[in-house]
Phi, psi and omega in degrees: 000320178298318179297318180293325179293323178294332182279355180296317178236088189292324182296315179296318179296318180296320179296319178295316178298321180297317179297317179294319180297317179299319179296319180291320176300316179298317180300310183295315185293310183292318179297320178294320178297316180294324176299315179293321180295316180295319179296322179295314179296316181298314181294325179291315181295315187263011183280261192294314190251330185270314184070182178274326182217144176233145177237128180224164168291152180306136176070004179297321182290342180285315185232352181052037178293136186295335182280351180275090188240167174245115180282172178056048186298318182300316179295319180296318180299316180298317182292320179293320182296337180279349180289134179303143178077000176278122182268330181191153179231129181237102176283143183216155170231149181227145177198139173284139180222162172252125183235147180211148174264318177232245182273324187281130179262152178230140176278133180219169177246119178274128177241117175267123187224155171283102187301321180298315180293322184285345177278349180283172181303128179091352180279167180298325184254028179305129179086001179294126181292152182299329181288350182253004180288126179291138180235132180062228184275057177237159181214167175250141184239135178298146185301316181294317179296319179297320179294319180296323184270347184072036184263143175233158177307136182101341178290157178251127180252144172263129180244141177217137179196195179252131177280169182298326182276006178093352179281172179275127176260128180208157179174167178252133184223141181271138179280111180285316182201153171262127189237160171234120184248173175290353183256114184295327180298321177289321179299321186274328185210032186250143172234128181245128176241159169298144186305312183296322180293319180291324177296322177293319180297321184263009180055046185260348183052232182264055182233150177220165177264334189210144169242114179260125187242136175243134179260174182281345176198163180294326183291335183273356183301310180302321180295318180294318179301315180299318180294317180296322181293342180269350180287126181302324182293338182256002182305321183285353191251165180268123182241115185232138172279167184298329180296325180281335179282319178233072184298330180296318179289325177296320178294323180295317178295322179295320179293320180295331178292339180284350177300328179304319181291326177296316180293322179297321177297323178296321177297318177303308184296317180296317180296315180300314181298313182293314185286316181300315180299314181296315184288325177296314179298316180296326180289313181298325181288341187243022180299317179300317180296316179296323178298319179296317180297320178294320180294330180278001176102010179293136180288133177305327178298327179290323177295322178297316178297324178298314180294320179296320179293323176298313181296317181294320177298317178300314181294319181295319179299313181297314183288330178293316177298314180297323180295317180297313181293316181297317179295319180297314179296319181293319179297326175296317178294324178298322183283318188255339183077167179238116181271103181293338179296327179290327179292323180278341180054045182274340181070019183252016178084190186257022178222151171216161184262132179217126179052039177079010181237147175274118184249125180290139178273356180270122181251132176252110182302151177241113182274126178241141181300326183295332179291320176291316183293323181295320177294319180297315179295321179297317181293317179298316181295312182290332177295318178293315180296322182292336180276347185291324181296305177296327180295323179297321179293321180295322182294340181261005181291143170267123187307315184295315180293323180295323181288343178281345183289000000 
């Protein structure tokens, strides 16, 4: 009976379904886009240079003094790697140096890294070919710095800086390759050496400035931090998750996640507007019919259930149509991505630099079942609530007066 009643005025029913469907499509699409956007920002922030967790000597982050080191690095790396949910550990050393090809010197930042670890997914040297791996007294040079100095692969650079013990560090090193990384700071003024070679150059022995840790998921970060803080070997050091290192970005991501609730509220309002209007009109048009049913002995509760079922059917049809369209559009975006650079028409390509990192402008939406289910649940709930007002009026009808309408 509810289905037949909805078919009485098909145009009105279709319009209500269309409004609900549009709201569900918007919910799925925007939430999926925001999921992809947040994942992109998170991976960019915690990828090459930040990681999920960092370990430093006390006060190193305050002044980055070269003498603030962590000894017994090899042993520490092994102990950290054994912690559950740890996916990788990247020990690093950093030092400002003066480098020159001929007479003119340039200021650069020397980064000593485990080349093998950095070539893995999320590392600074991800995708670096085997033929470009520095061996012995070889180094990698950032693209921008190489252009400023006029350096090409095969050239020999002179490096000079301060060693950990206060002595002068100097040496000649061959440029293995000129590289472009996801980190703009390295591209513009960076020199990358193998960790052992850089430790020898800076007289550091088995010491490092930083341990960068990546976990198997974002959710496991707090657990790993807690476990690391309990390790006796790490007690003297500062262990920070990425949220504590860049709290402003963590707050920004948290705020962007609240957009989901705003869109969900929009679905509630759209559903209420569409269903209430349709059910009120349908109720007013059938007052005479309801009066006859009441006069024939129909229970008011049955009429209320009839209206609720009509409203619920209307909402389910609308949200089902919206879910199919929304999922289809999102799957297309998942496959092809959305290039925000085209929307802005900036002509600057699909990447931009932010906080020293190259951030892709192409977003790949992430479809989550909860986004579809939340819209479906919201529509079902609001459809029932929207039917209560007209149902309440019907339950108070006097049969004789209703039949006179």
